[in-house]
N, C-alpha and C positions, 0 to 999 in steps of 0.2 A: 476958544479952546473947547474941546469936547470933554465934558465932565467924566466920561468913561475912562479917562487917563488918570483917575484918582479913585481910590477906595479906602474906606476906613471901616474896619470890622471890629465889633466888640467881642473879644475873646472870653472875657469873664466878667461877672457882675460884682457889685459891692459885697463885702467891704474892700476887696482888692480888685479894682477894675483894670483890665488890660485891653488895649487897642492894638490892632495890627493895621499899619498904614502902608499904602503902596501907590506908586505912580508919581504924579506931578503935584507938588505943593507950590502953586503959583497963585496969582491974583484971582483967577476964575474959580479955583477950588478952595481957596482959603476960607470962604464963608462957611462951607459945609464942614471943613476941618474944625473951625472955631465953634460952630454950633454943636457938633457931636461932643467935643471936649467940655464945653460949658454945660450941656445937659447932664453930663455924668455927675456933676456935683449935687444934683437933686437927689441922688441915691444915698447920700451921706457916706461916701467912701472913706476908707482909712488910707488907701493909696491908689494912685493912678500911674500906670506904666504905659508908655507908647513904644511899641516895637516898630522901628523905622528901617528895618533891613532892606525892604523892597522899594524905598523911595528913590527915584531916579533923577528928579529935579526938585531942588529945594531953594527957594528964593528968600529974600528979606521979608516978604509978607509971612512966610512960614515962621521966621524968627519972631515976628510980632505976635502971632498966635501962640507960640510956645511961651513967650514971656508973659503974656496976659494970663494964660492958664497957670503958669508957675506962680504968679502973684496971687491969683485967687486961691490956689492950693495953700500957699503960705498963710494967707489970712484965715483959712478954714482949718489950718493945722492938718493938712492932707499931704502925705509923702507924694512927690512927683518926680518921675524919672523917665529918661529915654534909654531904651536898650537896643542893642544891635544896630547902631546907626550905620547906614550905608556910607560908602566913601564920600559921597557928595555931602551928606548930612554932617558927617564928622568934620569935613573941611570947612563948611559954613559955620559950624559951632566953634571950631578952633579960631577962625578969623574973627568971630564975634566975642571971643574970650568967654564962652559959655560952656565949653565942653566939660570942664571939671565940675561945674555946678550941676549939670543936668544928666550926664551920661553915667549910667549904673554899670 
């Protein structure tokens, strides 16, 4: 898969970090997704928000990355939310019983 089908853009810095994610969150792009989210904890944020309005493919590997980030956020006492989930993201989160916990 071509990584150009995925973008993650940091919209704001600590203390309130916001990312805009677009494209495909699949096996080939999950590493970059996870790395960017993980690196954001180095800045000592108060909150991390991921805008997922433009995500068109979201697989179980994306859920794994989100849950790992959520766990790290809870350990570090950082607020973590997803906002503007696309229809596919919302569907996957609902099926995984994670929508209420993660969507702002």
